[in-house]
C-alpha positions as CSV (number, residue, x, y, z in Angstrom):
1,M,-157.7,58.6,-91.7
2,S,-156.1,60.0,-88.6
3,G,-159.1,62.0,-87.4
4,G,-158.8,65.0,-89.6
5,G,-161.6,63.8,-91.9
6,W,-161.4,65.1,-95.5
7,R,-158.2,67.1,-94.6
8,D,-156.3,63.9,-94.3
9,L,-157.0,63.3,-98.0
10,A,-156.2,66.8,-99.3
11,R,-153.4,67.0,-101.9
12,C,-152.3,70.4,-100.6
13,A,-151.0,68.7,-97.5
14,E,-148.3,67.2,-99.8
15,T,-147.5,70.5,-101.5
16,D,-145.5,73.6,-100.6
17,P,-148.1,75.9,-98.9
18,E,-146.6,79.0,-100.4
19,I,-148.2,78.3,-103.8
20,F,-151.6,78.7,-102.2
21,F,-150.9,82.2,-101.2
22,P,-149.5,84.0,-104.2
23,E,-148.4,87.6,-104.0
24,Q,-150.9,90.3,-104.9
25,G,-151.3,90.0,-108.7
26,G,-149.3,86.7,-108.7
27,R,-150.4,83.6,-110.5
28,S,-152.5,81.0,-108.8
29,T,-152.3,78.4,-111.6
30,A,-150.2,75.9,-109.8
31,A,-152.4,76.0,-106.7
32,K,-155.6,75.6,-108.7
33,A,-154.0,72.7,-110.6
34,V,-153.4,70.9,-107.3
35,C,-157.0,71.6,-106.3
36,A,-158.3,70.3,-109.6
37,S,-156.7,67.0,-109.1
38,C,-157.7,66.7,-105.4
39,E,-160.5,64.3,-104.5
40,V,-161.7,66.5,-101.6
41,S,-161.6,70.0,-103.3
42,D,-165.4,70.2,-103.0
43,E,-165.2,69.7,-99.2
44,C,-162.4,72.2,-99.0
45,L,-164.3,74.8,-100.9
46,D,-167.4,74.3,-98.8
47,D,-165.4,74.6,-95.7
48,A,-163.9,77.9,-97.0
49,L,-167.3,79.2,-97.8
50,R,-168.8,78.4,-94.4
51,T,-166.0,79.5,-92.1
52,D,-165.9,82.8,-90.3
53,E,-162.3,82.3,-89.1
54,P,-159.9,85.2,-89.5
55,G,-158.0,84.8,-92.8
56,W,-160.8,82.9,-94.6
57,E,-160.6,85.4,-97.4
58,H,-156.9,84.7,-98.2
59,G,-155.3,82.1,-100.5
60,I,-156.5,79.5,-102.8
61,R,-159.0,77.0,-101.3
62,G,-161.0,74.4,-103.1
63,G,-159.7,75.7,-106.4
64,M,-160.9,79.3,-106.0
65,G,-159.2,82.5,-105.1
66,P,-160.6,85.0,-102.6
67,G,-162.7,87.1,-105.1
68,E,-164.2,84.0,-106.6
69,R,-165.1,82.6,-103.1
70,R,-166.6,85.9,-102.0
71,V,-169.1,85.9,-105.0
72,L,-169.9,82.2,-104.5
73,R,-170.2,82.7,-100.7
74,A,-172.7,85.5,-101.2
75,E,-174.8,83.3,-103.4
76,R,-174.7,80.1,-101.3
77,Y,-174.5,81.5,-97.7
78,P,-175.5,85.1,-97.6
79,D,-175.9,85.1,-93.9
80,H,-172.2,84.2,-93.5
81,V,-170.8,87.0,-95.6
82,P,-169.2,89.9,-93.6
83,Q,-171.0,93.1,-94.4
84,M,-167.9,94.7,-95.9
85,Y,-167.8,92.0,-98.7
86,R,-171.6,91.9,-99.5
87,R,-171.4,95.0,-101.8
88,E,-168.4,93.7,-103.7
89,A,-169.8,90.2,-104.1
90,G,-173.2,91.6,-105.2
91,I,-171.6,93.8,-107.8
92,E,-169.6,90.9,-109.2
93,T,-172.8,88.7,-109.3
94,Y,-174.7,91.5,-111.0
95,K,-172.0,91.9,-113.6
96,R,-172.0,88.2,-114.3
97,V,-175.8,87.8,-114.7
98,H,-176.6,91.2,-116.2
99,G,-177.0,91.7,-119.9
100,D,-179.1,94.0,-122.1
101,F,-181.8,91.3,-122.2
102,L,-182.3,91.4,-118.4
103,T,-184.8,93.7,-116.8
104,T,-184.2,95.0,-113.3
105,Q,-186.7,92.4,-112.0
106,E,-184.9,89.5,-113.8
107,A,-181.5,90.7,-112.5
108,A,-182.9,90.9,-109.0
109,R,-184.3,87.4,-109.2
110,A,-181.0,86.1,-110.6
111,C,-179.0,87.7,-107.8
112,G,-181.5,86.9,-105.1
113,V,-181.9,90.6,-104.0
114,H,-184.6,93.3,-104.1
115,E,-184.8,95.5,-107.2
116,R,-183.6,98.5,-105.2
117,M,-180.3,96.7,-104.7
118,I,-179.9,96.2,-108.4
119,G,-180.3,99.9,-108.9
120,R,-177.6,100.6,-106.3
121,W,-175.2,98.2,-107.9
122,R,-175.9,99.6,-111.3
123,D,-175.3,103.1,-110.0
124,T,-172.0,102.0,-108.3
125,I,-170.8,100.4,-111.6
126,R,-171.7,103.5,-113.6
127,E,-170.0,105.8,-111.2
128,A,-166.9,103.6,-111.3
129,E,-166.9,103.5,-115.1
130,S,-167.1,107.3,-115.1
131,G,-164.0,107.5,-112.8
132,G,-166.0,108.4,-109.7
133,I,-165.2,105.4,-107.4
134,E,-163.6,102.0,-107.5
135,A,-166.0,99.1,-108.1
136,A,-165.4,95.6,-107.1
């Protein structure tokens, strides 16, 4: 290795960088396929989740797109999530774990938040579904 650590082994270094930054609504299949075959994709993803550098929320890193990383980052490193993304990530986490079988307490435990936050997320989702606001 030339001193770049895991980055020296990254398959993306051998690939056109444009595929890792698809246009809004574009497909990320090619980039995610490169990541899936990369031996350091876990290190790349962890780096993406831990960084606070400008632009961290763009592109495919470690096989995940920005929205996927925001949710995972909120779960793994809540203190590293910019405030503007916490609501969005929380709503996505809530949607993923919530089901009719979950009580508010169970959903709060699964999301790692207080029950009041579950109520806020539920209200946000209901309002969005009724056409009031845009949810995450």
